[in-house]
C-alpha positions as CSV (number, residue, x, y, z in Angstrom):
1,M,-27.5,-34.2,-43.4
2,L,-26.1,-30.7,-43.0
3,F,-29.2,-29.5,-41.3
4,A,-29.4,-32.5,-39.1
5,L,-25.9,-32.0,-37.9
6,M,-26.6,-28.3,-37.3
7,K,-29.7,-29.3,-35.3
8,K,-27.6,-31.7,-33.2
9,E,-25.0,-29.0,-32.5
10,L,-27.7,-26.5,-31.5
11,L,-29.4,-29.0,-29.2
12,A,-26.0,-29.8,-27.5
13,L,-25.5,-26.0,-26.9
14,V,-29.0,-25.5,-25.6
15,R,-28.7,-28.5,-23.2
16,D,-25.4,-27.1,-21.8
17,V,-27.0,-24.2,-20.0
18,H,-24.0,-23.3,-17.9
19,G,-21.6,-23.2,-20.9
20,L,-24.0,-21.2,-22.9
21,A,-24.5,-18.7,-20.0
22,A,-20.8,-18.3,-19.6
23,L,-20.4,-17.6,-23.3
24,L,-23.1,-14.9,-23.2
25,L,-22.8,-13.3,-19.8
26,M,-19.0,-13.3,-19.2
27,P,-18.2,-11.0,-22.1
28,V,-21.0,-8.6,-20.9
29,L,-19.5,-8.6,-17.4
30,F,-16.0,-8.0,-18.9
31,I,-17.3,-5.0,-20.8
32,V,-18.9,-3.5,-17.8
33,I,-15.9,-4.0,-15.5
34,M,-13.3,-2.7,-18.0
35,S,-15.5,0.3,-18.8
36,L,-15.8,1.2,-15.1
37,A,-12.2,0.5,-14.4
38,L,-10.9,2.7,-17.3
39,K,-13.4,5.5,-16.6
40,D,-10.6,7.8,-15.3
41,V,-7.7,6.5,-17.3
42,Y,-7.2,9.8,-19.2
43,N,-7.7,11.8,-16.0
44,P,-5.5,10.2,-13.3
45,P,-7.4,10.5,-9.9
46,T,-4.6,12.3,-8.1
47,K,-7.2,13.9,-5.8
48,T,-7.8,10.7,-3.9
49,L,-4.2,9.9,-3.0
50,S,-3.0,10.0,0.6
51,Y,-0.3,12.6,1.2
52,A,1.5,14.5,3.9
53,V,3.3,17.9,4.0
54,E,6.6,18.9,5.6
55,N,6.6,22.7,5.6
56,K,9.7,24.4,7.0
57,D,8.8,27.8,5.6
58,E,6.7,30.3,7.7
59,G,6.0,32.7,4.9
60,A,2.7,33.7,3.5
61,L,3.2,32.4,-0.1
62,S,3.9,28.8,1.0
63,T,0.7,28.9,3.1
64,I,-1.2,30.1,0.0
65,L,0.3,27.3,-2.0
66,L,-0.7,24.6,0.5
67,D,-4.2,26.1,0.9
68,Q,-4.8,25.8,-2.8
69,W,-3.4,22.3,-2.9
70,R,-5.8,21.2,-0.1
71,K,-8.8,22.6,-2.0
72,D,-8.0,20.2,-4.9
73,H,-6.5,17.2,-3.1
74,G,-8.2,17.2,0.4
75,E,-6.6,17.5,3.8
76,A,-3.1,16.1,4.3
77,L,-2.4,13.3,6.7
78,P,-0.4,14.0,9.8
79,L,3.3,13.7,9.2
80,S,4.6,10.9,11.5
81,A,8.2,10.6,12.7
82,D,8.6,7.5,10.4
83,W,7.0,9.1,7.3
84,Q,9.9,7.9,5.1
85,K,9.0,4.3,6.0
86,D,5.3,5.0,5.3
87,L,6.2,6.4,1.9
88,L,8.5,3.5,1.1
89,A,5.8,1.0,2.1
90,G,3.1,2.8,0.0
91,K,1.0,3.9,3.0
92,L,1.7,7.5,1.9
93,K,1.5,8.1,-1.8
94,Y,3.5,11.3,-1.8
95,V,5.0,14.0,0.5
96,I,5.4,17.7,-0.3
97,Q,8.5,19.2,1.3
98,I,8.8,23.0,1.4
99,E,12.1,24.3,2.5
100,D,12.8,27.4,4.6
101,Q,12.6,30.8,2.8
102,T,10.5,29.4,-0.1
103,S,8.1,32.3,0.2
104,E,11.0,34.7,-0.2
105,T,12.2,32.8,-3.3
106,L,8.7,32.7,-4.8
107,A,8.5,36.5,-4.4
108,Q,11.9,37.2,-6.0
109,V,12.2,34.6,-8.8
110,Q,10.0,36.4,-11.4
111,I,11.8,39.7,-11.2
112,A,15.3,38.5,-10.6
113,P,17.9,39.5,-13.2
114,S,19.9,36.8,-15.0
115,T,22.5,35.9,-12.4
116,N,23.9,32.8,-10.9
117,N,22.2,33.4,-7.7
118,S,22.0,30.0,-6.1
119,A,19.1,31.1,-3.8
120,V,17.0,31.8,-6.9
121,N,18.0,28.8,-9.0
122,K,17.8,26.1,-6.3
123,A,14.6,24.0,-6.1
124,T,12.9,24.7,-2.8
125,I,9.8,22.5,-3.2
126,H,10.2,18.7,-3.3
127,L,7.6,16.2,-4.4
128,L,8.6,12.8,-2.9
129,V,6.5,9.9,-4.2
130,E,6.2,6.2,-3.3
131,P,8.2,3.6,-5.3
132,S,5.4,2.0,-7.3
133,M,3.7,5.2,-8.4
134,D,2.9,5.1,-12.1
135,K,4.7,7.5,-14.4
136,A,1.5,9.1,-15.6
137,M,0.3,9.7,-12.1
138,L,3.7,11.2,-11.1
139,A,3.7,13.5,-14.2
140,S,0.2,14.7,-13.3
141,L,1.1,15.5,-9.7
142,Q,4.3,17.3,-10.8
143,A,2.4,19.3,-13.4
144,Q,-0.3,20.4,-10.9
145,L,2.3,21.4,-8.3
146,T,4.4,23.3,-10.9
147,G,1.2,25.0,-12.2
148,L,0.3,26.2,-8.7
149,V,3.8,27.6,-8.1
150,S,3.8,29.4,-11.4
151,G,0.4,30.9,-10.7
152,I,1.6,32.2,-7.3
153,Q,4.7,33.7,-9.1
154,V,2.6,35.4,-11.7
155,Q,0.3,36.8,-9.0
156,T,3.2,38.1,-7.0
157,L,4.7,39.7,-10.1
158,R,1.5,41.5,-10.8
159,T,1.4,42.9,-7.3
160,I,5.0,44.1,-7.5
161,I,4.4,45.8,-10.9
162,A,1.3,47.5,-9.6
163,A,3.2,48.8,-6.6
164,Q,6.0,50.1,-8.8
165,F,3.6,52.0,-11.1
166,Q,1.9,53.6,-8.0
167,N,5.4,54.7,-6.8
168,S,6.5,55.8,-10.3
169,S,9.7,53.9,-9.8
170,P,11.4,52.1,-12.7
171,S,10.8,48.4,-12.9
172,P,13.8,46.1,-12.7
173,K,15.1,44.7,-16.0
174,A,14.9,41.0,-16.5
175,D,16.9,39.1,-19.0
176,K,14.6,38.0,-21.7
177,E,16.9,35.1,-22.6
178,T,16.5,33.6,-19.2
179,K,13.6,31.3,-18.3
180,P,12.3,31.3,-14.7
181,P,14.0,28.5,-12.8
182,D,11.9,25.5,-11.8
183,L,11.4,25.5,-8.1
184,V,9.8,22.0,-8.0
185,D,11.8,18.8,-8.2
186,V,10.6,15.2,-8.0
187,K,12.1,12.3,-6.1
188,R,10.9,8.7,-6.0
189,S,11.3,7.1,-2.6
190,S,13.3,3.9,-2.9
191,A,15.4,1.6,-0.8
192,T,17.9,1.7,-3.6
193,Q,19.0,4.3,-6.2
194,M,17.3,2.4,-9.1
195,T,14.3,4.0,-10.8
196,P,11.4,1.5,-11.3
197,T,10.8,0.6,-15.0
198,S,7.8,-0.6,-16.9
199,V,9.3,-4.1,-16.8
200,Q,9.4,-4.1,-13.0
201,Q,5.8,-3.0,-12.8
202,N,4.5,-5.4,-15.6
203,V,6.4,-8.6,-14.8
204,P,4.7,-9.0,-11.4
205,A,1.3,-8.4,-12.9
206,W,1.5,-10.9,-15.7
207,L,3.2,-13.4,-13.4
208,V,0.1,-13.5,-11.2
209,F,-2.1,-13.7,-14.3
210,G,-0.2,-16.6,-15.7
211,M,-0.2,-18.6,-12.4
212,F,-4.0,-18.5,-12.2
213,F,-4.3,-20.0,-15.6
214,V,-3.7,-23.5,-14.1
215,M,-7.5,-23.5,-13.8
216,S,-7.7,-24.3,-17.5
217,A,-5.3,-27.2,-17.4
218,M,-6.6,-28.7,-14.2
219,S,-10.3,-28.6,-15.2
220,G,-9.7,-30.0,-18.6
221,L,-7.7,-33.0,-17.3
222,W,-10.2,-33.6,-14.5
223,L,-13.1,-33.8,-17.0
224,I,-11.1,-36.3,-19.2
225,E,-10.5,-38.5,-16.1
226,R,-14.3,-38.4,-15.3
227,E,-15.3,-39.2,-18.8
228,N,-12.8,-42.1,-19.0
229,G,-14.0,-43.5,-15.7
230,V,-10.7,-43.0,-13.9
231,T,-12.2,-41.0,-11.0
232,A,-14.9,-43.7,-10.5
233,R,-12.4,-46.5,-10.4
234,L,-10.3,-44.6,-7.9
235,H,-13.3,-44.2,-5.7
236,S,-14.1,-47.9,-6.0
237,F,-10.6,-48.7,-4.7
238,G,-11.5,-46.6,-1.6
239,V,-9.3,-43.6,-2.4
240,P,-10.7,-40.7,-0.2
241,N,-11.7,-37.4,-1.8
242,S,-9.1,-35.5,0.2
243,T,-6.3,-37.7,-1.1
244,L,-7.6,-37.2,-4.7
245,L,-7.5,-33.5,-4.3
246,L,-4.1,-33.4,-2.6
247,S,-2.7,-35.5,-5.4
248,K,-3.5,-32.7,-7.9
249,I,-2.2,-29.9,-5.7
250,I,1.5,-30.7,-5.6
251,P,2.1,-31.2,-9.4
252,Y,0.4,-27.9,-10.1
253,L,2.4,-26.1,-7.4
254,G,5.4,-27.3,-9.4
255,V,4.0,-25.9,-12.6
256,N,3.5,-22.6,-11.0
257,A,7.0,-22.6,-9.7
258,L,8.3,-23.2,-13.2
259,Q,6.1,-20.3,-14.5
260,A,7.6,-18.0,-11.9
261,V,11.2,-19.0,-12.7
262,L,10.5,-18.6,-16.4
263,M,8.9,-15.2,-16.2
264,L,11.5,-13.8,-13.8
265,T,14.2,-15.1,-16.1
266,V,12.5,-13.4,-19.1
267,G,12.4,-10.1,-17.2
268,V,16.0,-10.3,-16.1
269,W,17.8,-11.6,-19.3
270,L,15.5,-11.6,-22.3
271,M,13.9,-8.1,-22.0
272,P,17.3,-6.4,-22.3
273,L,18.1,-8.3,-25.5
274,L,14.8,-7.0,-26.9
275,G,15.7,-3.4,-26.1
276,A,13.8,-3.0,-22.9
277,D,15.0,-2.4,-19.4
278,A,16.0,-5.4,-17.3
279,L,14.0,-6.6,-14.3
280,Q,16.1,-5.5,-11.3
281,L,16.2,-8.1,-8.5
282,I,19.3,-6.8,-6.8
283,G,18.9,-6.2,-3.1
284,I,15.4,-7.7,-2.8
285,N,14.4,-10.0,0.1
286,W,14.4,-13.4,-1.5
287,P,12.6,-15.3,1.3
288,A,9.9,-12.7,1.1
289,L,9.7,-13.2,-2.7
290,L,9.5,-16.9,-2.3
291,L,6.8,-16.6,0.3
292,V,4.6,-14.4,-1.9
293,I,5.1,-16.7,-5.0
294,A,4.2,-19.8,-2.9
295,A,1.1,-18.1,-1.5
296,I,0.0,-17.0,-5.0
297,S,0.5,-20.5,-6.3
298,A,-1.6,-22.0,-3.4
299,A,-4.4,-19.6,-4.1
300,A,-4.4,-20.3,-7.8
301,V,-4.4,-24.1,-7.3
302,G,-7.1,-23.9,-4.7
303,L,-9.3,-21.9,-7.1
304,A,-8.5,-24.3,-9.9
305,L,-9.7,-27.3,-7.7
306,L,-13.0,-25.6,-7.0
307,V,-13.6,-24.8,-10.7
308,A,-12.6,-28.3,-11.7
309,C,-15.2,-29.7,-9.3
310,L,-17.9,-27.2,-10.6
311,V,-17.7,-27.7,-14.4
312,R,-19.4,-30.7,-16.0
313,T,-18.5,-30.4,-19.6
314,Q,-15.5,-29.4,-21.8
315,A,-17.6,-26.6,-23.2
316,Q,-18.2,-25.1,-19.7
317,A,-14.5,-25.3,-18.9
318,G,-13.5,-23.9,-22.2
319,A,-15.8,-20.9,-21.9
320,L,-15.7,-20.3,-18.1
321,V,-12.1,-20.6,-17.2
322,P,-10.4,-18.1,-19.6
323,I,-13.0,-15.5,-19.2
324,L,-13.1,-15.9,-15.4
325,N,-9.3,-15.4,-15.4
326,V,-9.6,-12.3,-17.5
327,L,-12.4,-10.9,-15.3
328,M,-10.3,-11.5,-12.2
329,A,-7.4,-9.8,-13.8
330,A,-9.5,-6.8,-14.8
331,I,-10.9,-6.4,-11.2
332,G,-7.6,-7.1,-9.5
333,G,-5.5,-4.5,-11.1
334,I,-3.6,-6.8,-13.4
335,M,-5.0,-5.6,-16.8
336,V,-6.0,-2.1,-15.5
337,P,-3.7,-0.4,-12.9
338,K,-5.6,0.1,-9.7
339,F,-4.6,3.8,-9.5
340,V,-6.7,4.7,-12.6
341,M,-9.8,3.0,-11.2
342,P,-12.7,4.9,-9.5
343,T,-12.6,4.7,-5.7
344,F,-15.3,2.0,-5.5
345,M,-13.4,-0.1,-8.1
346,Q,-10.2,0.2,-6.0
347,R,-12.0,-1.1,-3.0
348,L,-13.4,-4.0,-5.1
349,A,-9.9,-4.7,-6.3
350,E,-8.6,-5.0,-2.8
351,L,-11.0,-8.0,-2.4
352,S,-9.4,-9.9,-5.3
353,P,-6.8,-12.7,-4.7
354,M,-5.0,-11.5,-7.8
355,N,-4.6,-8.0,-6.3
356,W,-3.2,-9.5,-3.0
357,G,-0.6,-11.4,-5.0
358,L,0.2,-8.3,-7.2
359,E,0.6,-6.1,-4.1
360,G,2.8,-8.7,-2.4
361,L,5.1,-8.9,-5.4
362,L,5.3,-5.1,-5.8
363,T,6.1,-4.8,-2.1
364,V,9.1,-7.0,-2.6
365,I,10.3,-6.0,-6.1
366,L,9.6,-2.2,-6.0
367,R,9.5,-1.4,-2.3
368,H,12.1,-3.9,-1.2
369,G,9.8,-5.1,1.6
370,D,10.8,-7.8,4.0
371,M,8.9,-10.8,5.4
372,A,6.9,-8.7,7.8
373,A,5.8,-6.4,5.0
374,V,4.4,-9.3,2.8
375,T,3.0,-11.4,5.5
376,P,-0.5,-9.8,5.4
377,Y,-0.8,-10.5,1.6
378,A,0.5,-14.1,2.0
379,T,-1.9,-14.7,4.9
380,R,-4.9,-13.7,2.8
381,L,-3.8,-15.8,-0.1
382,V,-3.2,-18.9,2.0
383,G,-6.6,-18.4,3.7
384,F,-8.2,-18.1,0.3
385,A,-6.5,-21.3,-0.8
386,A,-7.7,-23.2,2.3
387,L,-11.3,-22.0,1.7
388,M,-11.2,-23.1,-1.9
389,F,-9.9,-26.5,-0.9
390,V,-12.7,-27.0,1.7
391,L,-15.4,-25.9,-0.8
392,A,-14.0,-28.2,-3.5
393,L,-13.9,-31.1,-1.0
394,L,-17.5,-30.5,0.0
395,L,-18.6,-30.3,-3.6
396,L,-16.8,-33.5,-4.5
397,R,-18.4,-35.4,-1.6
398,R,-21.8,-34.1,-2.7
399,K,-21.4,-35.3,-6.3
400,N,-20.2,-38.7,-5.1
């Protein structure tokens, strides 16, 4: 009996070709995508970031500094009159500001005695970064810039000491207790004075991920209705396919709305109780946030309709839907931040509906964007939803 039951189960698996293929191939794809996406996670790709330079210094040392920076990070973009807005919107990832007389300060700081000279102790090189830049990326940029400045200071000191030996003049005495001042400071561009936290960066990502999980519930219930003959009876009563699909859209849009409210509530009130930072929603554009959430919900429900029309068995739905959701999250920058991905993976991520939703939420929550700023993302999501609805309708007509 045991062997007969085992044979029956194996035959059922073999006959369900699509479900078996999903079980075997989806994990392979997941491994490939995650491996490629995380290829540079321990070496943040700062060399590919778009940046600009505002140089108010005409000295030679600041020119040397910028020349060395360009060798490692490519040419800077032209600095527009509205570069602060570009930085706030994320079009520029960072801006290097060099104040007047920086070259003079670089030449003096290493041999300056221990005094309260404000010209020596004041930071003269500023690294301004966009609001949503990851802390690891920011730390890497700051370390690279500080390293370049220190290298120029050391080289300048060697030149001065060599000249002093040639002139047989005594070298100036430096206070050994005093560390060289840090000439580089970092500022994060923001519409408010709040510093983005991990909660502000993670809640939008997992909100998008959770909303797309309606695929699982919708496909499962649709299969039950087919197996019980509910769908066939509705068709026998003359209910059109478009009405059948629309009847499923509104309830799941409501489910997505509840998900959004719940996850935002968790970020604002529960996370502080657990010792984490609170999700800051003060000063954001609420109509823009509602527009993005509605567009994400439409895209998620549209894709769920198509998947529900595609799968034929519970095994297919159980295998395909969760893994498909995870794969989309990996590609779209949900599970793996887009900034650590190789360039071609970043371009691939920009084609993902999950990435459109994530960027839209980050634009509102981190960059405090308005309706105009999020409209491009909302338009793509709504267009994707419409395409999924049309494909689901065509597929349903073909099956009937």
